[in-house]
C-alpha positions in Angstrom: -63.6 75.5 328.9 -64.0 75.7 325.2 -61.4 75.2 322.5 -60.9 78.7 321.2 -59.0 81.5 322.8 -61.9 83.9 322.7 -64.1 81.2 324.3 -61.8 80.4 327.2 -63.5 80.8 330.5 -62.3 80.8 334.1 -64.2 80.2 337.3 -61.4 81.2 339.7 -61.6 84.8 341.0 -57.9 85.1 341.5 -57.2 84.0 337.9 -59.7 86.5 336.5 -58.1 89.4 338.5 -54.6 88.6 337.3 -55.9 88.2 333.7 -57.7 91.5 333.9 -54.5 93.2 335.3 -52.5 91.9 332.4 -54.4 94.1 330.0 -54.0 97.2 332.2 -50.3 96.5 332.7 -49.9 96.7 328.9 -51.0 100.3 329.0 -48.4 101.3 331.6 -45.5 98.9 330.8 -46.0 97.9 327.2 -45.5 94.3 326.1 -42.7 93.6 328.6 -45.0 93.1 331.5 -47.4 91.1 329.4 -44.6 88.9 328.1 -43.4 88.3 331.7 -46.9 87.2 332.8 -47.2 85.0 329.7 -43.9 83.2 330.4 -44.3 83.0 334.2 -47.9 81.8 334.6 -49.1 78.2 334.4 -52.8 79.2 334.5 -54.4 78.5 331.1 -56.9 81.4 331.3 -54.3 84.0 332.3 -51.9 82.7 329.6 -54.8 83.1 327.0 -55.4 86.7 328.1 -51.7 87.5 328.0 -51.4 86.0 324.5 -54.3 88.1 323.3 -52.7 91.2 324.8 -49.3 90.4 323.3 -51.0 89.9 319.9 -52.1 93.6 320.1 -49.2 95.2 321.9 -46.2 93.7 319.9 -47.4 94.9 316.5 -48.5 98.2 318.1 -45.0 98.8 319.3 -43.7 98.3 315.7 -46.4 100.6 314.4 -45.4 103.2 317.0 -41.9 103.3 315.5 -43.3 103.9 312.1 -45.5 106.7 313.5 -42.4 108.4 314.9 -40.7 108.2 311.6 -43.7 109.6 309.9 -43.8 112.4 312.5 -40.2 113.3 312.0 -39.9 112.9 308.2 -43.3 113.6 306.7 -45.5 115.7 309.0 -45.5 116.2 312.7 -49.3 116.8 312.8 -49.9 113.6 310.9 -47.7 111.7 313.3 -49.4 113.1 316.3 -52.9 112.4 314.9 -52.0 108.8 314.1 -50.4 108.4 317.6 -53.6 109.7 319.3 -55.8 107.3 317.3 -53.6 104.4 318.2 -53.5 105.4 321.9 -57.3 105.8 322.1 -57.8 102.4 320.4 -55.3 100.8 322.8 -56.9 102.3 325.9 -60.4 101.3 324.7 -59.4 97.7 323.8 -57.4 97.2 327.0 -60.4 98.3 329.1 -62.8 96.1 327.2 -60.4 93.1 327.4 -59.8 93.8 331.1 -63.5 93.9 331.9 -64.2 90.7 329.9 -61.3 88.9 331.7 -62.5 90.0 335.1 -65.9 88.5 334.2 -64.1 85.2 333.3 -63.9 85.4 329.5 -60.8 85.9 327.3 -61.4 88.6 324.6 -59.4 88.7 321.4 -58.5 92.2 320.3 -60.0 93.2 316.9 -57.7 93.5 313.9 -54.8 92.1 315.9 -52.7 89.5 314.0 -52.3 86.2 315.7 -48.6 86.2 316.4 -48.9 84.0 319.5 -51.3 81.2 318.9 -52.8 79.9 322.2 -55.2 77.2 321.3 
């Protein structure tokens, strides 16, 4: 295994499956399921993937609140458009991260701040 989060690799098939499911769980259950896995697992590879997913989903949840406020106060079409862009980006990023994790590599979401540092 290498030192960086994006370079972490796993050889265990079970660990890669759980790490891949972490990203998909974020689509359905938000950051709560990811945080549960992050806190519950002892596996370094799964924890690295959960940290990467949390670094995307936590700020995304805060941005979603801002989008709701924009939709209510400024313009409903603008809020819907921003929400659709965020949803599409989240789905694409989660699928990419899930495929990379299943192949044994932790993938860092682009433009995601590093809130949880797992080095």
